[in-house]
N, C-alpha and C positions, 0 to 999 in steps of 0.2 A: 800355307795359309793366307786365306785372302783377306785383305784389311774389312771388308765389308762384313765377313764373318768369324775374325778375329778373339770377340769378346760376348759373354751371354747378354740378350738384350732386355734392359729393366724393362719390368711390367708391375703396373697396378695389380695389386689384388683385391681392391676393394668393390665391392658390387653394386654399391651405391652410384646411380644414373648413368649404368652400362648400358650405352643404344645396343651393343650386339648381346648381350644377355633379356633384353626385351625381345629382340628381334628373333630370336631363338625360340624362345616362349610362344611368340605370337605366332610362328609359323612352321615350327618342328613340334613334334609333342614331347615335349621337353617340361618339368617344373624347373621353379627356378632353380632350386638346391640342385638338380641333375644338370642343368645348362651350365652353371656357374661352375660346380668339380670337373665337367668337360671342359672348360672353356682353361681352367687351372693346370688339370693333366695333359690336356691334350700333346702337347712336346712330347710326352715320355710313353703315348699311348702306340709304340711302333715294335712289330718282330722283326728281327733282327736276322738274316741270313747270308750266305755268301754263294756264288756261284763262279765255276769254273771260266776264265774267259776260254771261247773259241781257239785264240790264236796261243793262246800258252803261255801269254804273261800275265799271271796272276789271276787274282779272285775280283770278281766285281761284288760290292756291297749292295743286298736290296733291304730295304726298311718299310717291311706293310706296316699301314695303320690299323686299327682294328676296324671291324666289320662297321661299328658306330662313329668314328671318326671320320671313316673312306665317305660314309652316306654325309655328314656333314659338310666334308668339303666340296663333296658335289653339291650341296645347297650353298658355298661360299662361291662357287664357280658361277653358278647361274646368276644368284644374287647381286654379284659385285664385279669378280673378273671378267665376265663376258663384255661389261662396260668399258675394261682397258682397252687401250690401243695395241695391236699388234701390224706389223708391218708388213708389205705386200711380198717383201723379199724371203721372208718366214715361209718355208714350206711345209716343215714337218707338224703334225698332231692337228691339221686342219681339215675341214669337210671339203671333201671335192680335190682333193690336193693330195699328192702323191709323193715316194721316192722318184718314180717313173719321171713325173713332170719338173721335179729339182735336175735330175741328171740330163733331161732334154733339154733344158733352157741352154744347155753348155755344148751338145753334139757338136751345134755346126762350125763354133771358132776355133780357129787354130791353136791357141795357146791357151791353157787351164794351170790354174793356181789353186792347191785343195791347202785349205788350214783347218786344225782340228783345236779343241781347247782342252786345255789337262783339267780331272776333277770338274767337268762343266757343271751339274748339277751339285752338288756339295759347294760349289764355289759359289755359288747363290745363297745371302746369305736373309735374315728376317729384316735386317737393318735396311738393305737395299726395296725388299718390298714395301716397308713405311712411307719411306722417303718415295716411291712411283704411287703409292695407293695415295697419299696427302696431295700430290700433283695432279694426278689425273682421276679421282672419282672425289676431290674436294671433300675429303672426308677430314675428321680431324684427328690430331694423333692417338688419342686413346682410342677411337675405334680401330684405327691403321693397328695399332700392336695388339690389340686382343683379336684383330682375323688374322695376325702374322703367328699365335699361339696356336690358334687350329690347322696352319698350312707348314709349319717349318717343324723340325725333328731337333730336339736337343741331343748332341751327340754325346759322346765319351769326353770330349774335350770340352764339353759345356757351352757349346758353340750350338746357333740355329737356321740350320742350312736346309735346302731343300732335297728331297729324298726320293730317290728313283724307287718307285712301287706306291707312292700316292698319286690319285687320279687327278687331283690338282696341280701337280707339278709340271706335267709338260705345258700347259697353257701359261702357267705363270713365267715359266722359261721364256716364252715367246713374247709376252708383253715385258717381261723385263727387259728383253735384248731390242726393245723398240729404238732407243734413241740411238742404240749401236748401228744397228739397220738403216736407221735415216740417213746418219752421218754418212755412213760408208755408201749409201746409194746414192746419195748426193755429190758424192765424190767420184763415182765410177761410173754414171750417167753422160756428163757433158766429153768422157775420157774412151766411150764406146765401148767400153767395160760393163759384162752382164755380171751379176751379183747374186747369188739366192743364197738360201741357209738353211740347211736341214739340222734340227738340234744344234749340236757341237761343230757339223760341220759346212763349213765355209767352203765357195765354191766362186771363184772368179776367173772370166774367159774374155777372150776378145781377140781380133785378127791384126792387131796392131802389136807389134816386137816392143818388148824394153818395156811396156805398160805396166804389167803386173809386177815387174819390179819396183815402179812407182807406188803401187797400190800397195805392195808388203810393206814399204818405209811409212805409209799414211797407217794402216792398220796398228800397227807398233804404236806410232804415235796416240792415235785414237784410243787405244785400250789405257795409255798412261793418263791421258785427259779427262776420260769420261770419270763420273764422280761415282758410278754404281752400272752393274755388278763388277769386280774387279777381277779379271779372268787372264789366263797366263796361256800363251801358244804351246801347244807341244812340237816345240821344235823338230822333233826326230818324225813326226807326220806332217811336215810341210815339202808339198810336193809342186814343184813348176814341171810341166810336160806338155808336149806337142803332140801334133799329128803324126811325128816323126816313130813315135814310139806308142807303144797300148797304152790307154788312157781307160783310167776305172774311175769312177764317181759314185760313192755310196752304194759298193758292193756290183755296181754296173758298169759294162762295159761301153764307150761312148767310139763306135766305129769311124772310119774314116770315110763312111759317104754319110755323115751328119746324121745317123740314128743311133738309138741306144738297144742293148740286147743283155740278155742274162749274161753270156759269155758260156763257154764250151763247158768248163767243168760245172759251172752250176745246174746247166741242164743237162749233161751227164748224169750228176747227182739224183735229179729230180725225176729222168726216166726211170735211173735203177727200183728208186724207191715205188715208182709206179708199175714196175715190172713184178717187184715183191709184192707189192698190192694184190696185183693180180693173181699169182701165184699163193695166194693166202698166206705168205711168210713175212709181210709186215707187222711187225710186231704193234699192239692195240694201243699204243701211248704214243707212237709215229703217226697214226690215221690224221689228228688234226693237226699234224706239223704239213703232211703233205697237201691235204686241202686248203692250209694257208699260202703256201709254195705257191699251187694253182694258181690262188685269186689275184698272188703278186703277179705270178707270170702273167697273168690275162692282161692289165695293165701293162705290161712291156710290151710283150711278143705274143700277141693271142694267136698267130698262124703255130708255135709251139704247142700250145695247150690244145689247140683242135689235133693234134699230132697222138698229145697222150690221151685225149678221149677216143681215138680212134683205136688206141691200143687197150684200152681198159672194154670197150664196148659203152654201149648205152646206159644199161641195168647199172653196172658195175660202178661207172662214173657217176650217176644219179644217187647211190649209195654213198659214195664217196661224200659228195657235197651235203648230202643231209648229216652227216657226220656232225655232231655236237654244233656248237657256236664258236670255235675256234679257228685262231688263225695264225699265222705265224707271228710268234712273238715279238714284241719291242726289243727285250735284250737279246733276242737272236740278231734282229736287224742290226743295233747298236755293233755286237762285235764282226756280224759281217763287214760295217764298216769299216772295220778296224787294217 
């Protein structure tokens, strides 16, 4: 249990002089009664289910907001969250940034440190957001508290936490990590250490031996000193690696030539799926998955995608690209990073 999410958030239930209520009624198609009921009940408007992790180590809790709440969360992102700072070290969930860009930053360096946070989204609480919003949006405590009701789920322990499944959670996690990213970047830059973060995956690399030991110590101190969010390192997933061994980062292989690769196993899997698709043997529900993997591969190894295109032929390749609007899902990418 994290300090910031340990207790339920206090909230005013008085609609009088609610700035958020007025904004919802002015900018979205709600009556005052509908808007106030939405604010009050939003933390409970989630459908919870579990999915198996690909690595076989348990299940991942997914909490999906109702369609109405999702629409309002997107409005909050546009209206408020988009004005909050995100550090350049954050690579995930950003326009024109990819998981390949994150990995490519570290491909040419000899030494690599990988760090993962335990229960990243659930560790970020409504109180973290309230403090952050008051500081960076210059809004009052009441508006910050009411916005938090729209953005954070009330879990079975009565904690208000960020949910995997809400459209607002990714950008919220990025801005709430702003001070962590800033302080760590300030530490790394003069020491010749490259730092970037992809969601809960931290990567630090350098060509100077022993610098990463110092950085790891600093990160532990920083996590203890920061007011929010209160995060814990998953020690089992902390990895120090060098070019002497195969280096993998966010599911990609860092080659000794200083580039990134999908890796032989991933390419073999994609090629097998494409061959099944060519023969009409790929299950319909996996067509979107194959399309997503090819889109992902195009940003990492375009030459490999050209071989798949040649295997399928132009007509079949075009038919696959026109299938739905589906890409490799976020949850699959999360599992592949574990």
